[in-house]
C-alpha positions in Angstrom: -10.3 -45.4 -5.7 -8.7 -46.5 -9.0 -5.9 -44.7 -10.6 -8.2 -43.4 -13.3 -10.6 -42.1 -10.7 -7.8 -40.5 -8.8 -6.5 -38.8 -11.9 -10.0 -37.5 -12.8 -10.5 -36.3 -9.2 -7.1 -34.5 -9.2 -7.9 -32.9 -12.6 -11.3 -31.7 -11.3 -9.6 -30.3 -8.2 -7.0 -28.4 -10.3 -9.8 -27.0 -12.5 -11.7 -25.8 -9.4 -8.5 -24.4 -7.9 -7.8 -22.5 -11.2 -11.4 -21.1 -11.3 -11.1 -20.1 -7.6 -7.8 -18.5 -8.2 -9.2 -16.6 -11.2 -12.1 -15.2 -9.2 -9.8 -14.3 -6.3 -7.3 -12.7 -8.7 -10.0 -10.5 -10.2 -11.1 -9.4 -6.7 -7.5 -8.7 -5.7 -6.7 -6.9 -8.9 -9.9 -4.8 -8.6 -9.0 -3.8 -5.0 -5.4 -3.0 -6.1 -6.5 -0.8 -8.9 -9.0 0.9 -6.6 -6.3 1.6 -4.0 -3.4 2.4 -6.3 -5.1 3.7 -9.4 -8.0 5.6 -7.9 -6.8 6.5 -4.4 -3.1 6.9 -5.1 -1.9 4.5 -2.4 1.6 3.1 -2.9 1.6 -0.4 -4.4 3.7 -1.8 -1.5 0.8 -0.8 0.8 -2.1 -1.5 -1.6 -0.8 -4.9 -2.6 -0.9 -6.6 0.8 -4.4 -5.1 1.5 -5.7 -6.5 -1.8 -3.9 -9.8 -1.2 -5.5 -10.2 2.3 -9.0 -9.6 1.0 -8.3 -12.2 -1.7 -6.9 -14.7 0.8 -10.1 -14.6 2.9 -12.2 -15.3 -0.2 -9.7 -17.9 -1.3 -9.9 -19.7 2.0 -13.7 -19.8 1.9 -13.8 -21.2 -1.6 -10.9 -23.7 -1.0 -12.5 -25.3 2.0 -16.0 -25.3 0.6 -15.4 -26.1 -3.1 -11.8 -26.8 -4.2 -10.5 -29.2 -1.6 -13.6 -31.1 -0.7 -13.6 -32.4 2.8 -11.0 -29.8 3.9 -13.6 -27.9 6.0 -13.7 -30.8 8.4 -10.0 -30.4 9.2 -9.0 -29.1 12.6 -7.3 -26.0 13.8 -3.9 -27.3 12.6 -5.1 -27.2 9.0 -6.5 -23.7 9.5 -3.3 -22.5 11.0 -1.3 -24.1 8.2 -3.5 -22.4 5.7 -2.9 -19.1 7.4 0.9 -19.7 7.5 1.1 -20.6 3.8 -1.0 -17.5 3.0 1.4 -15.3 5.0 4.3 -16.8 3.2 2.4 -16.2 -0.1 1.9 -12.6 1.0 5.6 -12.2 1.7 6.5 -13.7 -1.7 3.9 -11.6 -3.4 5.2 -8.4 -1.8 8.8 -9.3 -2.6 7.9 -10.0 -6.2 6.0 -6.7 -6.5 9.1 -4.8 -5.2 11.5 -6.6 -7.5 9.2 -6.1 -10.5 8.8 -2.4 -9.5 12.6 -2.0 -9.3 13.2 -3.8 -12.6 10.2 -2.9 -14.7 8.8 0.3 -13.0 5.1 0.6 -12.3 3.7 3.9 -13.6 4.3 3.6 -17.3 1.2 3.1 -19.4 1.4 -0.2 -21.2 -2.0 -0.2 -22.8 -4.7 2.4 -23.5 -8.3 1.3 -23.9 -10.2 4.4 -24.8 -10.0 6.6 -21.8 -8.8 3.8 -19.6 -5.1 3.2 -19.1 -3.3 0.0 -17.9 -0.2 0.8 -16.0 2.9 -1.4 -15.5 1.9 -2.3 -11.9 -1.0 -4.3 -13.3 1.4 -6.4 -15.4 3.7 -6.7 -12.3 0.7 -8.0 -10.3 -0.1 -10.5 -13.0 3.4 -11.9 -13.0 3.6 -12.0 -9.2 0.2 -13.8 -9.2 1.4 -16.5 -11.6 4.4 -17.3 -9.4 2.5 -17.2 -6.1 -0.3 -19.3 -7.6 2.0 -22.3 -7.9 3.1 -21.9 -4.3 -0.5 -21.6 -3.2 -1.7 -24.8 -4.9 0.9 -27.1 -3.6 1.3 -25.6 -0.1 -2.5 -25.4 0.6 -3.2 -28.8 -0.8 -0.5 -30.2 1.5 -1.8 -28.4 4.5 -5.5 -29.2 3.9 -5.0 -32.8 3.1 -2.3 -33.6 5.7 -3.3 -36.5 7.8 -4.3 -35.6 11.3 -1.4 -36.1 13.7 -2.2 -38.4 16.6 
């Protein structure tokens, strides 16, 4: 594959990853809002539940659509995906705690008619941006790692 083809392929992969991440983020945010905003569950409990649901969807989309050919990888790649996801979960939880301590979480930051957006939603967005960078590079490395002999 030529350099130009490799660059186009990587660009296409990054776009697919971003779209997948956007979809998974919306699912994760919806679950977080349901658990925290509607059911009153603490964010440090609601966050990992929402994250884990998102990770399952992310895995399916990554191996089927984003990192083409990754679904043919063995158990090692799947274990690596799980480990990187667990690290991402820990990073996400840590960031949510830090942002909660620094920024708070219950203040209303935006009102849209009868709907209110609380600080924990912004905290989640910030945490997601940081974890997204970790996810791309770690999952790409795991799913494209050459099979060890």
